[in-house]
All heavy atoms as TSV, in Angstrom:
chain	resi	resn	atom	element	x	y	z
A	1	MET	N	N	74.317	104.936	94.927
A	1	MET	CA	C	75.202	103.894	95.344
A	1	MET	C	C	76.367	103.702	94.318
A	1	MET	O	O	76.093	103.689	93.080
A	1	MET	CB	C	74.458	102.623	95.509
A	1	MET	CG	C	75.147	101.435	95.933
A	1	MET	SD	S	74.053	100.075	96.474
A	1	MET	CE	C	74.796	98.672	95.700
A	2	LEU	N	N	77.611	103.422	94.796
A	2	LEU	CA	C	78.648	103.216	93.804
A	2	LEU	C	C	78.665	101.778	93.331
A	2	LEU	O	O	78.217	100.846	93.961
A	2	LEU	CB	C	80.000	103.367	94.576
A	2	LEU	CG	C	80.345	104.787	94.933
A	2	LEU	CD1	C	81.702	104.712	95.698
A	2	LEU	CD2	C	80.591	105.621	93.721
A	3	SER	N	N	79.024	101.618	92.103
A	3	SER	CA	C	79.107	100.389	91.455
A	3	SER	C	C	80.286	99.672	92.118
A	3	SER	O	O	81.382	100.167	92.536
A	3	SER	CB	C	79.445	100.527	89.964
A	3	SER	OG	O	79.803	99.266	89.471
A	4	ASP	N	N	80.218	98.261	92.279
A	4	ASP	CA	C	81.369	97.520	92.913
A	4	ASP	C	C	82.387	97.212	91.743
A	4	ASP	O	O	83.522	96.702	92.128
A	4	ASP	CB	C	80.769	96.130	93.277
A	4	ASP	CG	C	80.010	96.285	94.628
A	4	ASP	OD1	O	80.192	97.396	95.271
A	4	ASP	OD2	O	79.198	95.507	94.844
A	5	LEU	N	N	82.136	97.501	90.453
A	5	LEU	CA	C	83.058	97.269	89.449
A	5	LEU	C	C	84.161	98.352	89.431
A	5	LEU	O	O	83.974	99.455	89.239
A	5	LEU	CB	C	82.366	97.295	88.054
A	5	LEU	CG	C	83.313	97.057	86.870
A	5	LEU	CD1	C	83.809	95.721	86.917
A	5	LEU	CD2	C	82.401	97.192	85.626
A	6	ARG	N	N	85.397	97.821	89.727
A	6	ARG	CA	C	86.573	98.655	89.497
A	6	ARG	C	C	87.285	98.131	88.322
A	6	ARG	O	O	87.416	96.985	88.122
A	6	ARG	CB	C	87.455	98.344	90.765
A	6	ARG	CG	C	86.932	98.880	92.127
A	6	ARG	CD	C	87.762	98.521	93.133
A	6	ARG	NE	N	87.011	98.665	94.518
A	6	ARG	CZ	C	87.133	99.745	95.193
A	6	ARG	NH1	N	87.534	100.756	94.820
A	6	ARG	NH2	N	86.379	99.743	96.316
A	7	LYS	N	N	87.836	99.063	87.467
A	7	LYS	CA	C	88.389	98.788	86.225
A	7	LYS	C	C	89.775	99.318	86.116
A	7	LYS	O	O	89.944	100.627	86.426
A	7	LYS	CB	C	87.480	99.343	85.117
A	7	LYS	CG	C	87.910	98.928	83.697
A	7	LYS	CD	C	86.853	99.424	82.675
A	7	LYS	CE	C	87.188	98.891	81.351
A	7	LYS	NZ	N	86.272	99.357	80.406
A	8	VAL	N	N	90.710	98.550	85.823
A	8	VAL	CA	C	92.040	98.962	85.539
A	8	VAL	C	C	92.454	98.582	84.145
A	8	VAL	O	O	92.178	97.525	83.731
A	8	VAL	CB	C	93.089	98.314	86.539
A	8	VAL	CG1	C	94.476	98.705	86.172
A	8	VAL	CG2	C	92.693	98.688	87.997
A	9	THR	N	N	92.913	99.590	83.404
A	9	THR	CA	C	93.373	99.480	82.006
A	9	THR	C	C	94.718	99.924	81.847
A	9	THR	O	O	95.272	100.692	82.672
A	9	THR	CB	C	92.351	100.101	81.017
A	9	THR	OG1	O	92.246	101.489	81.329
A	9	THR	CG2	C	91.058	99.495	81.080
A	10	PHE	N	N	95.374	99.589	80.793
A	10	PHE	CA	C	96.680	100.147	80.326
A	10	PHE	C	C	96.575	100.880	79.069
A	10	PHE	O	O	96.006	100.356	78.080
A	10	PHE	CB	C	97.691	98.943	80.139
A	10	PHE	CG	C	99.096	99.455	79.830
A	10	PHE	CD1	C	99.880	99.934	80.930
A	10	PHE	CD2	C	99.638	99.419	78.615
A	10	PHE	CE1	C	101.149	100.368	80.699
A	10	PHE	CE2	C	100.942	99.888	78.426
A	10	PHE	CZ	C	101.701	100.335	79.435
A	11	GLU	N	N	96.789	102.285	79.233
A	11	GLU	CA	C	96.589	103.124	78.010
A	11	GLU	C	C	97.669	104.018	77.951
A	11	GLU	O	O	98.124	104.618	78.957
A	11	GLU	CB	C	95.242	103.928	78.327
A	11	GLU	CG	C	94.011	103.115	78.465
A	11	GLU	CD	C	92.764	103.889	78.758
A	11	GLU	OE1	O	92.782	105.105	78.652
A	11	GLU	OE2	O	91.850	103.259	79.210
A	12	GLN	N	N	98.298	104.208	76.850
A	12	GLN	CA	C	99.348	105.177	76.508
A	12	GLN	C	C	100.470	105.104	77.493
A	12	GLN	O	O	100.999	106.120	77.936
A	12	GLN	CB	C	98.797	106.541	76.355
A	12	GLN	CG	C	97.778	106.640	75.159
A	12	GLN	CD	C	97.164	108.002	75.059
A	12	GLN	OE1	O	97.468	108.862	75.845
A	12	GLN	NE2	N	96.324	108.120	74.123
A	13	GLY	N	N	100.814	103.867	77.904
A	13	GLY	CA	C	101.996	103.734	78.799
A	13	GLY	C	C	101.765	103.840	80.243
A	13	GLY	O	O	102.631	103.859	81.154
A	14	SER	N	N	100.386	104.031	80.710
A	14	SER	CA	C	100.155	104.179	82.087
A	14	SER	C	C	98.906	103.252	82.457
A	14	SER	O	O	98.101	102.890	81.610
A	14	SER	CB	C	99.626	105.539	82.431
A	14	SER	OG	O	100.645	106.475	82.192
A	15	LEU	N	N	98.909	102.750	83.709
A	15	LEU	CA	C	97.806	102.091	84.334
A	15	LEU	C	C	96.823	103.077	84.635
A	15	LEU	O	O	97.075	104.127	85.193
A	15	LEU	CB	C	98.176	101.198	85.521
A	15	LEU	CG	C	98.971	100.000	85.229
A	15	LEU	CD1	C	99.421	99.361	86.554
A	15	LEU	CD2	C	98.151	99.061	84.477
A	16	MET	N	N	95.593	102.870	84.224
A	16	MET	CA	C	94.384	103.813	84.546
A	16	MET	C	C	93.331	103.099	85.404
A	16	MET	O	O	93.155	101.934	85.172
A	16	MET	CB	C	93.776	104.338	83.256
A	16	MET	CG	C	94.766	104.904	82.247
A	16	MET	SD	S	95.448	106.514	82.945
A	16	MET	CE	C	94.084	107.477	82.872
A	17	TYR	N	N	92.730	103.804	86.465
A	17	TYR	CA	C	91.768	103.271	87.157
A	17	TYR	C	C	90.429	104.013	87.033
A	17	TYR	O	O	90.459	105.313	86.866
A	17	TYR	CB	C	92.222	103.487	88.812
A	17	TYR	CG	C	91.142	103.107	89.761
A	17	TYR	CD1	C	90.892	101.812	90.146
A	17	TYR	CD2	C	90.410	104.149	90.332
A	17	TYR	CE1	C	90.024	101.420	91.006
A	17	TYR	CE2	C	89.420	103.806	91.226
A	17	TYR	CZ	C	89.226	102.502	91.727
A	17	TYR	OH	O	88.285	102.172	92.545
A	18	GLN	N	N	89.396	103.217	87.098
A	18	GLN	CA	C	88.005	103.815	86.945
A	18	GLN	C	C	87.080	103.063	87.699
A	18	GLN	O	O	87.047	101.804	87.693
A	18	GLN	CB	C	87.598	103.791	85.519
A	18	GLN	CG	C	86.280	104.511	85.166
A	18	GLN	CD	C	85.894	104.668	83.781
A	18	GLN	OE1	O	86.312	103.678	83.037
A	18	GLN	NE2	N	85.017	105.661	83.485
A	19	ARG	N	N	86.291	103.687	88.553
A	19	ARG	CA	C	85.157	103.059	89.275
A	19	ARG	C	C	83.925	103.792	88.872
A	19	ARG	O	O	82.908	103.264	88.395
A	19	ARG	CB	C	85.322	103.212	90.734
A	19	ARG	CG	C	84.195	102.496	91.439
A	19	ARG	CD	C	84.467	102.306	92.953
A	19	ARG	NE	N	83.517	101.329	93.574
A	19	ARG	CZ	C	83.400	101.156	94.837
A	19	ARG	NH1	N	84.274	101.845	95.656
A	19	ARG	NH2	N	82.513	100.329	95.307
A	20	THR	N	N	83.795	105.129	88.984
A	20	THR	CA	C	82.792	106.043	88.402
A	20	THR	C	C	83.439	107.280	87.878
A	20	THR	O	O	84.531	107.457	88.294
A	20	THR	CB	C	81.751	106.455	89.555
A	20	THR	OG1	O	82.525	107.091	90.562
A	20	THR	CG2	C	81.139	105.159	90.227
A	21	GLY	N	N	82.781	107.879	86.937
A	21	GLY	CA	C	83.417	109.099	86.364
A	21	GLY	C	C	84.596	108.772	85.502
A	21	GLY	O	O	84.738	107.693	85.022
A	22	PRO	N	N	85.480	109.800	85.384
A	22	PRO	CA	C	86.447	109.809	84.456
A	22	PRO	C	C	87.728	108.810	84.970
A	22	PRO	O	O	87.821	108.463	86.283
A	22	PRO	CB	C	87.100	111.166	84.334
A	22	PRO	CG	C	86.630	111.833	85.493
A	22	PRO	CD	C	85.383	111.110	85.926
A	23	LYS	N	N	88.633	108.285	84.115
A	23	LYS	CA	C	89.745	107.445	84.492
A	23	LYS	C	C	90.782	108.328	85.135
A	23	LYS	O	O	90.849	109.464	84.841
A	23	LYS	CB	C	90.285	106.755	83.246
A	23	LYS	CG	C	89.353	105.895	82.641
A	23	LYS	CD	C	89.991	105.258	81.460
A	23	LYS	CE	C	88.936	104.425	80.794
A	23	LYS	NZ	N	89.387	103.887	79.459
A	24	SER	N	N	91.501	107.729	86.090
A	24	SER	CA	C	92.557	108.504	86.861
A	24	SER	C	C	93.744	107.650	86.583
A	24	SER	O	O	93.730	106.270	86.706
A	24	SER	CB	C	92.272	108.614	88.298
A	24	SER	OG	O	91.108	109.376	88.505
A	25	ARG	N	N	94.965	108.193	86.523
A	25	ARG	CA	C	96.292	107.540	86.488
A	25	ARG	C	C	96.788	106.900	87.719
A	25	ARG	O	O	96.578	107.556	88.674
A	25	ARG	CB	C	97.319	108.541	85.888
A	25	ARG	CG	C	98.586	107.746	85.490
A	25	ARG	CD	C	99.557	108.772	84.737
A	25	ARG	NE	N	99.885	109.934	85.565
A	25	ARG	CZ	C	101.170	109.963	86.264
A	25	ARG	NH1	N	101.945	108.905	86.150
A	25	ARG	NH2	N	101.490	110.952	86.958
A	26	LEU	N	N	97.204	105.708	87.700
A	26	LEU	CA	C	97.728	105.059	88.838
A	26	LEU	C	C	99.272	105.396	88.930
A	26	LEU	O	O	100.006	105.152	88.055
A	26	LEU	CB	C	97.626	103.514	88.770
A	26	LEU	CG	C	96.080	103.052	88.901
A	26	LEU	CD1	C	96.005	101.577	88.799
A	26	LEU	CD2	C	95.519	103.468	90.189
A	27	ILE	N	N	99.693	105.730	90.077
A	27	ILE	CA	C	101.096	106.123	90.332
A	27	ILE	C	C	101.737	105.121	91.242
A	27	ILE	O	O	101.286	104.923	92.411
A	27	ILE	CB	C	101.162	107.550	90.890
A	27	ILE	CG1	C	100.492	108.560	90.110
A	27	ILE	CG2	C	102.642	107.943	91.235
A	27	ILE	CD1	C	100.042	109.862	90.605
A	28	PRO	N	N	102.713	104.397	90.809
A	28	PRO	CA	C	103.239	103.316	91.620
A	28	PRO	C	C	103.950	103.868	92.949
A	28	PRO	O	O	104.695	104.865	92.948
A	28	PRO	CB	C	104.343	102.708	90.847
A	28	PRO	CG	C	104.590	103.515	89.620
A	28	PRO	CD	C	103.459	104.502	89.583
A	29	MET	N	N	103.638	103.150	94.109
A	29	MET	CA	C	104.163	103.488	95.374
A	29	MET	C	C	105.217	102.282	95.708
A	29	MET	O	O	106.224	102.506	96.221
A	29	MET	CB	C	103.185	103.707	96.452
A	29	MET	CG	C	102.388	104.813	96.043
A	29	MET	SD	S	100.999	105.040	97.241
A	29	MET	CE	C	101.918	105.681	98.670
A	30	THR	N	N	104.682	101.053	95.498
A	30	THR	CA	C	105.431	99.719	95.616
A	30	THR	C	C	105.051	98.887	94.483
A	30	THR	O	O	104.460	99.335	93.533
A	30	THR	CB	C	105.075	99.108	97.004
A	30	THR	OG1	O	103.769	98.526	96.823
A	30	THR	CG2	C	105.074	99.990	98.184
A	31	GLU	N	N	105.638	97.755	94.414
A	31	GLU	CA	C	105.295	96.801	93.341
A	31	GLU	C	C	103.843	96.519	93.149
A	31	GLU	O	O	103.308	96.298	92.133
A	31	GLU	CB	C	105.983	95.396	93.541
A	31	GLU	CG	C	107.318	95.403	92.860
A	31	GLU	CD	C	107.967	93.880	92.966
A	31	GLU	OE1	O	107.178	93.015	92.736
A	31	GLU	OE2	O	109.131	93.856	93.128
A	32	THR	N	N	103.149	96.595	94.245
A	32	THR	CA	C	101.579	96.241	94.187
A	32	THR	C	C	100.812	97.351	94.662
A	32	THR	O	O	99.454	97.258	94.461
A	32	THR	CB	C	101.318	94.990	95.056
A	32	THR	OG1	O	101.669	95.172	96.439
A	32	THR	CG2	C	102.084	93.697	94.587
A	33	LEU	N	N	101.256	98.414	95.297
A	33	LEU	CA	C	100.414	99.439	95.765
A	33	LEU	C	C	100.581	100.714	94.961
A	33	LEU	O	O	101.597	101.143	94.620
A	33	LEU	CB	C	100.838	99.835	97.228
A	33	LEU	CG	C	99.919	100.700	97.917
A	33	LEU	CD1	C	98.559	100.280	98.131
A	33	LEU	CD2	C	100.545	101.184	99.366
A	34	PHE	N	N	99.539	101.354	94.533
A	34	PHE	CA	C	99.385	102.531	93.745
A	34	PHE	C	C	98.565	103.674	94.239
A	34	PHE	O	O	97.448	103.451	94.752
A	34	PHE	CB	C	98.809	102.125	92.354
A	34	PHE	CG	C	99.775	101.206	91.562
A	34	PHE	CD1	C	99.845	99.837	91.791
A	34	PHE	CD2	C	100.525	101.772	90.493
A	34	PHE	CE1	C	100.698	99.017	91.145
A	34	PHE	CE2	C	101.329	100.896	89.733
A	34	PHE	CZ	C	101.447	99.526	90.073
A	35	ALA	N	N	99.033	104.920	94.099
A	35	ALA	CA	C	98.215	106.050	94.453
A	35	ALA	C	C	97.384	106.249	93.255
A	35	ALA	O	O	97.768	105.984	92.085
A	35	ALA	CB	C	99.084	107.224	94.766
A	36	VAL	N	N	96.225	106.838	93.452
A	36	VAL	CA	C	95.315	107.246	92.334
A	36	VAL	C	C	95.339	108.889	92.159
A	36	VAL	O	O	95.156	109.530	93.180
A	36	VAL	CB	C	93.839	106.879	92.663
A	36	VAL	CG1	C	92.891	107.188	91.501
A	36	VAL	CG2	C	93.797	105.321	93.007
A	37	GLU	N	N	96.043	109.195	91.057
A	37	GLU	CA	C	96.071	110.637	90.828
A	37	GLU	C	C	94.807	111.394	91.037
A	37	GLU	O	O	93.715	111.101	90.641
A	37	GLU	CB	C	96.575	110.908	89.177
A	37	GLU	CG	C	96.925	112.216	88.937
A	37	GLU	CD	C	97.539	112.244	87.603
A	37	GLU	OE1	O	96.851	112.071	86.646
A	37	GLU	OE2	O	98.787	112.541	87.529
A	38	GLY	N	N	94.870	112.311	91.891
A	38	GLY	CA	C	93.832	113.255	92.234
A	38	GLY	C	C	93.017	112.733	93.565
A	38	GLY	O	O	91.984	113.438	93.958
A	39	LEU	N	N	93.302	111.743	93.967
A	39	LEU	CA	C	92.618	111.059	95.196
A	39	LEU	C	C	93.615	110.783	96.451
A	39	LEU	O	O	94.155	109.671	96.403
A	39	LEU	CB	C	91.781	109.812	94.757
A	39	LEU	CG	C	90.759	109.817	93.660
A	39	LEU	CD1	C	90.168	108.550	93.479
A	39	LEU	CD2	C	89.639	110.878	94.265
A	40	ASP	N	N	93.828	111.777	97.117
A	40	ASP	CA	C	94.786	111.666	98.194
A	40	ASP	C	C	94.405	110.652	99.277
A	40	ASP	O	O	95.206	110.126	99.951
A	40	ASP	CB	C	95.075	112.939	98.991
A	40	ASP	CG	C	95.697	114.002	97.969
A	40	ASP	OD1	O	96.298	113.538	97.024
A	40	ASP	OD2	O	95.527	115.142	98.279
A	41	TYR	N	N	93.035	110.338	99.437
A	41	TYR	CA	C	92.486	109.505	100.513
A	41	TYR	C	C	92.435	107.938	100.098
A	41	TYR	O	O	91.901	107.156	100.839
A	41	TYR	CB	C	91.132	109.942	100.890
A	41	TYR	CG	C	90.187	109.955	99.784
A	41	TYR	CD1	C	89.310	108.868	99.550
A	41	TYR	CD2	C	89.933	110.941	98.983
A	41	TYR	CE1	C	88.400	108.808	98.530
A	41	TYR	CE2	C	89.046	110.915	97.980
A	41	TYR	CZ	C	88.339	109.891	97.762
A	41	TYR	OH	O	87.406	109.802	96.705
A	42	PHE	N	N	92.876	107.626	98.898
A	42	PHE	CA	C	92.496	106.299	98.309
A	42	PHE	C	C	93.792	105.694	97.582
A	42	PHE	O	O	94.478	106.510	96.902
A	42	PHE	CB	C	91.318	106.362	97.243
A	42	PHE	CG	C	90.930	105.065	96.723
A	42	PHE	CD1	C	90.150	104.272	97.519
A	42	PHE	CD2	C	91.143	104.859	95.402
A	42	PHE	CE1	C	89.727	103.007	96.952
A	42	PHE	CE2	C	90.740	103.637	94.840
A	42	PHE	CZ	C	90.076	102.786	95.603
A	43	ARG	N	N	93.982	104.331	97.718
A	43	ARG	CA	C	95.026	103.605	96.963
A	43	ARG	C	C	94.365	102.422	96.348
A	43	ARG	O	O	93.414	101.969	96.769
A	43	ARG	CB	C	96.152	103.151	98.043
A	43	ARG	CG	C	96.711	104.364	98.750
A	43	ARG	CD	C	97.670	105.196	97.874
A	43	ARG	NE	N	98.421	106.162	98.557
A	43	ARG	CZ	C	98.032	107.527	98.612
A	43	ARG	NH1	N	96.980	108.020	98.022
A	43	ARG	NH2	N	98.791	108.442	99.305
A	44	VAL	N	N	95.079	101.886	95.460
A	44	VAL	CA	C	94.796	100.571	94.832
A	44	VAL	C	C	95.920	99.671	94.983
A	44	VAL	O	O	96.996	99.928	94.654
A	44	VAL	CB	C	94.412	100.801	93.280
A	44	VAL	CG1	C	94.257	99.516	92.641
A	44	VAL	CG2	C	93.311	101.648	93.046
A	45	GLU	N	N	95.563	98.553	95.514
A	45	GLU	CA	C	96.512	97.511	95.819
A	45	GLU	C	C	96.280	96.223	94.889
A	45	GLU	O	O	95.060	95.641	94.998
A	45	GLU	CB	C	96.536	97.097	97.267
A	45	GLU	CG	C	97.623	96.033	97.659
A	45	GLU	CD	C	97.728	95.799	99.129
A	45	GLU	OE1	O	96.693	96.061	99.769
A	45	GLU	OE2	O	98.703	95.315	99.620
A	46	PHE	N	N	97.200	95.754	94.224
A	46	PHE	CA	C	96.958	94.556	93.381
A	46	PHE	C	C	97.322	93.318	94.082
A	46	PHE	O	O	98.193	93.264	94.945
A	46	PHE	CB	C	97.954	94.630	92.083
A	46	PHE	CG	C	97.532	95.561	91.119
A	46	PHE	CD1	C	97.844	97.015	91.281
A	46	PHE	CD2	C	96.626	95.153	90.010
A	46	PHE	CE1	C	97.509	97.842	90.309
A	46	PHE	CE2	C	96.281	96.068	89.077
A	46	PHE	CZ	C	96.677	97.395	89.186
A	47	VAL	N	N	96.364	92.271	94.068
A	47	VAL	CA	C	96.574	91.024	94.813
A	47	VAL	C	C	97.137	90.048	93.761
A	47	VAL	O	O	96.608	89.894	92.667
A	47	VAL	CB	C	95.151	90.600	95.323
A	47	VAL	CG1	C	95.317	89.322	95.978
A	47	VAL	CG2	C	94.552	91.610	96.225
A	48	MET	N	N	98.300	89.418	94.230
A	48	MET	CA	C	98.927	88.584	93.385
A	48	MET	C	C	98.885	87.266	93.882
A	48	MET	O	O	99.043	86.912	95.124
A	48	MET	CB	C	100.470	88.997	93.246
A	48	MET	CG	C	100.657	90.478	92.903
A	48	MET	SD	S	100.330	90.817	91.093
A	48	MET	CE	C	101.570	89.896	90.308
A	49	ARG	N	N	98.909	86.213	93.049
A	49	ARG	CA	C	98.993	84.810	93.394
A	49	ARG	C	C	99.702	84.142	92.150
A	49	ARG	O	O	99.386	84.202	91.130
A	49	ARG	CB	C	97.678	84.136	93.544
A	49	ARG	CG	C	97.839	82.530	93.958
A	49	ARG	CD	C	96.569	81.967	94.188
A	49	ARG	NE	N	96.046	82.395	95.541
A	49	ARG	CZ	C	94.857	82.159	95.961
A	49	ARG	NH1	N	93.941	81.522	95.295
A	49	ARG	NH2	N	94.592	82.537	97.225
A	50	ASP	N	N	100.842	83.418	92.555
A	50	ASP	CA	C	101.611	82.671	91.652
A	50	ASP	C	C	102.044	83.680	90.455
A	50	ASP	O	O	102.086	83.276	89.322
A	50	ASP	CB	C	101.010	81.375	91.129
A	50	ASP	CG	C	100.725	80.430	92.159
A	50	ASP	OD1	O	101.527	80.412	93.079
A	50	ASP	OD2	O	99.737	79.900	92.078
A	51	GLY	N	N	102.423	84.951	90.743
A	51	GLY	CA	C	102.896	85.901	89.687
A	51	GLY	C	C	101.779	86.534	88.900
A	51	GLY	O	O	101.973	87.204	88.031
A	52	LYS	N	N	100.516	86.132	89.137
A	52	LYS	CA	C	99.444	86.756	88.356
A	52	LYS	C	C	98.504	87.541	89.349
A	52	LYS	O	O	98.287	87.250	90.463
A	52	LYS	CB	C	98.715	85.578	87.736
A	52	LYS	CG	C	99.518	84.804	86.797
A	52	LYS	CD	C	98.635	83.700	86.120
A	52	LYS	CE	C	99.492	82.974	85.178
A	52	LYS	NZ	N	98.844	81.762	84.602
A	53	VAL	N	N	97.907	88.690	88.642
A	53	VAL	CA	C	97.022	89.458	89.305
A	53	VAL	C	C	95.719	88.683	89.578
A	53	VAL	O	O	95.144	88.314	88.534
A	53	VAL	CB	C	96.797	90.863	88.705
A	53	VAL	CG1	C	95.668	91.613	89.435
A	53	VAL	CG2	C	97.990	91.509	88.552
A	54	THR	N	N	95.130	88.558	90.696
A	54	THR	CA	C	93.871	87.835	91.014
A	54	THR	C	C	92.768	88.912	91.431
A	54	THR	O	O	91.573	88.419	91.503
A	54	THR	CB	C	94.047	86.745	92.056
A	54	THR	OG1	O	94.547	87.391	93.315
A	54	THR	CG2	C	94.952	85.733	91.625
A	55	GLY	N	N	93.192	90.021	91.637
A	55	GLY	CA	C	92.239	91.013	91.982
A	55	GLY	C	C	92.877	92.345	92.495
A	55	GLY	O	O	94.110	92.512	92.517
A	56	ILE	N	N	92.108	93.311	92.896
A	56	ILE	CA	C	92.563	94.527	93.460
A	56	ILE	C	C	91.771	94.745	94.847
A	56	ILE	O	O	90.664	94.290	94.992
A	56	ILE	CB	C	92.497	95.677	92.546
A	56	ILE	CG1	C	90.994	96.016	92.041
A	56	ILE	CG2	C	93.417	95.460	91.308
A	56	ILE	CD1	C	90.891	97.271	91.249
A	57	VAL	N	N	92.443	95.737	95.538
A	57	VAL	CA	C	91.793	96.074	96.842
A	57	VAL	C	C	91.803	97.620	96.882
A	57	VAL	O	O	92.887	98.240	96.676
A	57	VAL	CB	C	92.493	95.561	98.153
A	57	VAL	CG1	C	91.805	96.029	99.357
A	57	VAL	CG2	C	92.604	93.979	98.086
A	58	GLY	N	N	90.637	98.183	97.097
A	58	GLY	CA	C	90.519	99.663	97.260
A	58	GLY	C	C	90.990	99.873	98.654
A	58	GLY	O	O	90.316	99.418	99.595
A	59	VAL	N	N	91.900	100.817	99.025
A	59	VAL	CA	C	92.457	100.954	100.356
A	59	VAL	C	C	92.182	102.490	100.731
A	59	VAL	O	O	92.769	103.319	100.049
A	59	VAL	CB	C	93.953	100.689	100.468
A	59	VAL	CG1	C	94.372	100.948	101.940
A	59	VAL	CG2	C	94.183	99.226	100.053
A	60	TYR	N	N	91.350	102.729	101.658
A	60	TYR	CA	C	91.100	104.137	102.026
A	60	TYR	C	C	91.950	104.564	103.257
A	60	TYR	O	O	92.378	103.773	103.991
A	60	TYR	CB	C	89.542	104.175	102.498
A	60	TYR	CG	C	88.675	103.980	101.299
A	60	TYR	CD1	C	88.266	102.682	100.917
A	60	TYR	CD2	C	88.144	105.092	100.485
A	60	TYR	CE1	C	87.409	102.487	99.892
A	60	TYR	CE2	C	87.270	104.869	99.410
A	60	TYR	CZ	C	87.033	103.571	99.099
A	60	TYR	OH	O	86.103	103.247	98.032
A	61	ASP	N	N	92.121	105.769	103.433
A	61	ASP	CA	C	92.995	106.372	104.421
A	61	ASP	C	C	92.381	106.084	105.832
A	61	ASP	O	O	93.192	106.214	106.860
A	61	ASP	CB	C	93.346	107.898	104.248
A	61	ASP	CG	C	92.123	108.601	104.206
A	61	ASP	OD1	O	91.003	108.320	104.511
A	61	ASP	OD2	O	92.297	109.952	104.074
A	62	ASN	N	N	91.249	105.717	106.049
A	62	ASN	CA	C	90.549	105.384	107.233
A	62	ASN	C	C	90.823	103.909	107.694
A	62	ASN	O	O	90.276	103.477	108.631
A	62	ASN	CB	C	89.160	105.820	107.317
A	62	ASN	CG	C	88.235	104.904	106.449
A	62	ASN	OD1	O	88.689	104.106	105.719
A	62	ASN	ND2	N	86.984	105.224	106.435
A	63	GLY	N	N	91.483	103.191	106.709
A	63	GLY	CA	C	91.865	101.804	107.036
A	63	GLY	C	C	90.869	100.841	106.339
A	63	GLY	O	O	91.177	99.655	106.277
A	64	GLU	N	N	89.758	101.425	105.796
A	64	GLU	CA	C	88.770	100.503	105.100
A	64	GLU	C	C	89.353	99.930	103.861
A	64	GLU	O	O	90.157	100.601	103.024
A	64	GLU	CB	C	87.519	101.301	104.684
A	64	GLU	CG	C	86.483	100.548	104.145
A	64	GLU	CD	C	85.244	101.336	103.883
A	64	GLU	OE1	O	85.081	102.435	104.307
A	64	GLU	OE2	O	84.433	100.855	103.056
A	65	ARG	N	N	89.033	98.641	103.654
A	65	ARG	CA	C	89.519	97.957	102.386
A	65	ARG	C	C	88.417	97.230	101.735
A	65	ARG	O	O	87.640	96.571	102.324
A	65	ARG	CB	C	90.643	96.934	102.903
A	65	ARG	CG	C	91.833	97.472	103.584
A	65	ARG	CD	C	92.701	96.441	104.139
A	65	ARG	NE	N	93.301	95.525	103.163
A	65	ARG	CZ	C	94.428	95.789	102.395
A	65	ARG	NH1	N	95.070	96.915	102.648
A	65	ARG	NH2	N	94.868	94.914	101.486
A	66	GLU	N	N	88.270	97.502	100.381
A	66	GLU	CA	C	87.245	96.820	99.604
A	66	GLU	C	C	87.864	96.031	98.537
A	66	GLU	O	O	88.373	96.564	97.566
A	66	GLU	CB	C	86.349	98.040	98.921
A	66	GLU	CG	C	85.651	98.839	99.907
A	66	GLU	CD	C	84.794	99.849	99.332
A	66	GLU	OE1	O	85.107	100.309	98.064
A	66	GLU	OE2	O	83.840	100.401	99.952
A	67	PRO	N	N	87.809	94.718	98.670
A	67	PRO	CA	C	88.365	93.777	97.687
A	67	PRO	C	C	87.526	93.653	96.354
A	67	PRO	O	O	86.290	93.747	96.532
A	67	PRO	CB	C	88.491	92.408	98.323
A	67	PRO	CG	C	87.487	92.488	99.413
A	67	PRO	CD	C	87.344	93.970	99.919
A	68	SER	N	N	88.179	93.523	95.204
A	68	SER	CA	C	87.337	93.318	93.986
A	68	SER	C	C	88.178	92.303	93.250
A	68	SER	O	O	89.301	92.465	92.725
A	68	SER	CB	C	87.418	94.570	93.147
A	68	SER	OG	O	86.643	95.626	93.773
A	69	PRO	N	N	87.583	91.031	93.139
A	69	PRO	CA	C	88.185	89.931	92.424
A	69	PRO	C	C	88.371	90.336	90.923
A	69	PRO	O	O	87.596	90.952	90.316
A	69	PRO	CB	C	87.417	88.766	92.648
A	69	PRO	CG	C	86.053	89.295	92.989
A	69	PRO	CD	C	86.293	90.637	93.620
A	70	ARG	N	N	89.294	89.742	90.317
A	70	ARG	CA	C	89.522	89.836	88.852
A	70	ARG	C	C	88.427	89.164	88.224
A	70	ARG	O	O	88.023	88.017	88.502
A	70	ARG	CB	C	90.831	89.421	88.409
A	70	ARG	CG	C	91.233	89.618	87.005
A	70	ARG	CD	C	92.616	89.198	86.597
A	70	ARG	NE	N	92.846	89.643	85.318
A	70	ARG	CZ	C	94.042	89.661	84.676
A	70	ARG	NH1	N	95.133	89.310	85.418
A	70	ARG	NH2	N	94.232	90.136	83.488
A	71	THR	N	N	87.962	89.879	87.097
A	71	THR	CA	C	86.984	89.215	86.200
A	71	THR	C	C	87.604	89.164	84.891
A	71	THR	O	O	88.582	89.701	84.550
A	71	THR	CB	C	85.668	89.976	86.129
A	71	THR	OG1	O	85.970	91.319	85.623
A	71	THR	CG2	C	85.032	90.192	87.480
A	72	LYS	N	N	86.942	88.168	84.059
A	72	LYS	CA	C	87.417	87.994	82.698
A	72	LYS	C	C	86.798	88.817	81.669
A	72	LYS	O	O	85.830	89.343	81.749
A	72	LYS	CB	C	87.347	86.521	82.254
A	72	LYS	CG	C	88.077	85.665	83.141
A	72	LYS	CD	C	87.953	84.250	82.762
A	72	LYS	CE	C	88.819	83.430	83.783
A	72	LYS	NZ	N	88.959	82.119	83.398
């Protein structure tokens, strides 16, 4: 079973995404939607409220969406 924890970090000038396994670079598509390097079927969308990130949503090519609220 996959962990529900999705992690986004900023490393060496790039946003990086990790859920399981190694980290992957996020490639901007729009202001809030990013492709995940090496994963053609999956995108990461940042959820914004009042100019701040409140969470992310994993978006699959089949239309499935998995929200993950921001943790401290």
